[in-house]
C-alpha positions in Angstrom: -18.7 -104.4 -16.2 -19.2 -105.1 -12.4 -15.5 -106.4 -12.3 -14.3 -103.2 -14.1 -16.1 -100.9 -11.5 -14.8 -103.1 -8.6 -11.3 -102.8 -9.9 -11.7 -99.0 -10.5 -12.8 -98.7 -6.9 -9.7 -100.4 -5.7 -7.5 -98.3 -7.7 -9.2 -95.1 -6.5 -9.0 -96.2 -3.0 -5.2 -97.0 -3.4 -4.7 -93.6 -5.0 -6.2 -91.6 -2.2 -4.9 -93.8 0.5 -1.3 -93.1 -0.9 -1.9 -89.4 -0.7 -3.1 -89.6 2.9 -6.1 -88.6 4.9 -5.8 -85.0 3.8 -6.7 -86.1 0.3 -10.3 -86.8 1.2 -12.4 -86.1 -2.0 -14.8 -83.2 -1.7 -17.9 -83.4 -3.8 -21.2 -81.4 -3.6 -24.6 -82.5 -4.6 -26.3 -79.5 -6.1 -30.1 -79.6 -6.7 -33.7 -79.5 -5.5 -35.7 -81.6 -3.0 -34.5 -84.9 -4.6 -30.9 -83.8 -3.3 -32.1 -82.2 -0.1 -33.8 -85.3 1.1 -37.5 -84.1 1.3 -39.7 -86.3 3.4 -36.9 -88.6 4.6 -35.3 -89.2 7.8 -31.7 -88.2 8.4 -29.4 -90.7 6.8 -32.0 -91.9 4.2 -31.6 -89.1 1.6 -29.8 -89.0 -1.6 -26.6 -87.5 -0.1 -25.9 -89.7 2.8 -26.9 -92.8 0.8 -24.6 -91.8 -2.2 -21.7 -90.9 0.3 -22.2 -94.4 1.9 -22.2 -96.2 -1.5 -19.0 -94.5 -2.5 -17.3 -95.2 0.8 -18.4 -98.8 0.3 -16.3 -98.8 -2.9 -13.3 -97.5 -1.0 -13.6 -93.9 -1.9 -12.7 -91.4 1.0 -15.3 -88.8 0.2 -17.1 -85.9 1.8 -20.4 -85.3 0.0 -22.0 -82.0 0.9 -25.8 -81.2 0.6 -26.5 -78.2 -1.7 -30.0 -79.2 -2.2 -32.9 -76.7 -1.8 -36.5 -78.0 -1.9 -38.6 -76.4 -4.5 -35.5 -74.9 -6.5 -35.8 -74.5 -10.2 -32.9 -74.3 -12.7 -33.2 -70.5 -12.4 -32.7 -70.7 -8.7 -29.8 -73.0 -9.1 -28.1 -70.7 -11.6 -28.6 -67.9 -9.0 -26.8 -69.6 -6.2 -24.3 -71.9 -8.0 -21.4 -69.4 -7.2 -22.1 -70.0 -3.4 -21.7 -73.7 -3.8 -18.5 -73.4 -5.9 -17.1 -70.9 -3.3 -16.5 -74.0 -1.1 -14.2 -75.3 -3.8 -15.7 -78.8 -4.3 -13.6 -80.9 -6.6 -16.6 -82.3 -8.3 -20.4 -81.3 -8.5 -23.4 -83.6 -9.1 -26.0 -81.5 -10.6 -29.7 -82.7 -10.3 -32.1 -80.0 -11.3 -35.0 -79.6 -13.6 -37.8 -81.4 -12.0 -39.6 -78.4 -10.7 -39.3 -76.6 -14.1 -40.8 -79.6 -15.7 -43.7 -79.9 -13.1 -44.5 -76.2 -13.6 -44.4 -76.5 -17.4 -41.7 -74.0 -17.8 -40.1 -73.9 -21.3 -37.3 -76.3 -21.9 -35.2 -73.5 -23.5 -35.2 -71.6 -20.3 -34.1 -74.7 -18.2 -31.4 -75.4 -20.7 -30.1 -71.8 -20.5 -30.1 -72.0 -16.7 -28.3 -75.4 -16.5 -25.8 -74.0 -19.1 -25.0 -71.2 -16.7 -24.4 -73.7 -13.9 -22.2 -75.9 -16.0 -20.3 -72.9 -17.3 -19.7 -71.6 -13.7 -18.3 -75.1 -12.7 -16.1 -75.2 -15.9 -14.6 -71.7 -15.1 -13.7 -73.1 -11.6 -12.2 -76.3 -13.2 -14.7 -78.3 -11.3 -15.7 -81.6 -12.6 -19.5 -82.2 -13.2 -21.8 -85.0 -13.3 -25.2 -84.1 -14.7 -28.1 -86.1 -13.7 -31.1 -86.0 -16.1 -34.8 -85.7 -15.7 -37.4 -87.0 -18.0 -40.7 -85.3 -18.7 -44.0 -87.1 -18.7 -46.3 -86.9 -21.7 -48.7 -84.3 -20.1 -47.4 -81.4 -22.0 -47.3 -83.2 -25.3 -44.6 -85.0 -27.3 -42.8 -81.9 -28.4 -42.3 -80.6 -24.9 -41.2 -83.9 -23.8 -38.7 -84.3 -26.6 -37.2 -80.9 -26.1 -37.0 -81.3 -22.3 -35.5 -84.8 -22.4 -32.8 -83.7 -24.8 -31.5 -80.9 -22.6 -29.2 -83.0 -20.4 -27.5 -85.1 -23.2 -26.9 -82.0 -25.3 -25.4 -80.0 -22.3 -23.3 -82.9 -21.2 -21.8 -83.1 -24.8 -21.4 -79.4 -25.0 -19.4 -79.2 -21.7 -17.7 -82.6 -21.7 -19.5 -83.4 -18.5 -20.4 -86.9 -17.3 -24.1 -87.8 -17.7 -26.5 -90.1 -15.9 -29.5 -89.8 -18.1 -32.3 -90.4 -15.6 -32.4 -89.5 -11.9 -35.1 -92.3 -11.4 -33.2 -95.0 -13.4 -33.0 -97.3 -10.4 -36.7 -97.3 -9.7 -37.6 -97.7 -13.4 -35.3 -100.6 -13.7 -36.9 -102.3 -10.8 -40.6 -101.4 -11.7 -40.4 -101.8 -15.5 -43.3 -100.4 -17.5 -45.9 -100.9 -14.7 -46.4 -97.6 -12.7 -48.1 -99.6 -9.9 -44.8 -101.5 -9.4 -43.0 -98.2 -8.6 -45.4 -97.3 -5.7 -43.4 -99.3 -3.0 -40.4 -97.1 -3.7 -42.2 -93.7 -3.6 -43.5 -91.4 -1.0 -47.2 -90.7 -0.8 -47.0 -87.6 -3.1 -45.8 -90.0 -5.8 -43.0 -87.4 -6.7 -40.3 -88.1 -4.3 -38.7 -91.5 -3.8 -38.8 -93.1 -0.3 -35.6 -94.5 1.3 -35.8 -97.7 -0.5 -36.4 -95.9 -3.9 -33.4 -93.6 -3.1 -31.2 -96.7 -2.6 -32.2 -98.1 -6.0 -31.5 -94.7 -7.8 -28.2 -94.3 -5.9 -27.2 -97.8 -7.0 -27.8 -96.9 -10.6 -26.1 -93.7 -10.4 -23.1 -95.1 -8.5 -21.0 -96.3 -11.4 -21.2 -92.9 -13.0 -20.2 -91.3 -9.7 -17.1 -93.5 -9.7 -16.3 -92.0 -13.1 -16.5 -88.6 -11.6 -14.1 -89.6 -8.9 -11.8 -91.2 -11.5 -11.7 -87.9 -13.5 -10.8 -86.0 -10.4 -8.1 -88.5 -9.5 -6.9 -88.6 -13.2 -7.6 -92.3 -13.4 -8.9 -93.7 -16.7 -11.1 -96.7 -16.2 -10.4 -99.7 -18.6 -13.1 -101.4 -20.6 
């Protein structure tokens, strides 16, 4: 699989290089504090690290930061048109964590995220939806309903899906919560720079799929 994505990166690079510098890919990362870069030095947040990761794969990309700390899915639904007005070719949507932390009903979060994806679809903007997973604090029914939102919406809209925003840290730490601490800030909610790097590396291959969709390239394998 690593060879497949390396080859895809080369093809994407060649495609955009052939079109010239003016064909720089325009993406927007749309979300809450996980996107905005809460508690991190400039250059250490999700947006600059993902942009650097993609450029390392040969993708000429400008990734804008449309993250607002504390934002809920309702807030995102209210401001998505402002982000789409900049005409990004693709949007990475990472929202829902604050809904979950506040115990807001999953049906509300799903409806708000549906508005965001519908707005993007109406603008012919490709979407990569990044999922969040709920803890067991609110009971198994809440967790099941919340966790299912992202997969259901990705299927409904034909969007790309990365199921877990914290996949990189979870893969590194395993089932031991203590093993995740070196990758988290003191609040135990936001990743530190090393944690962001792990999460970006996990998300990266799906971000390349987003680039491929925009460039009309179909990855093999």
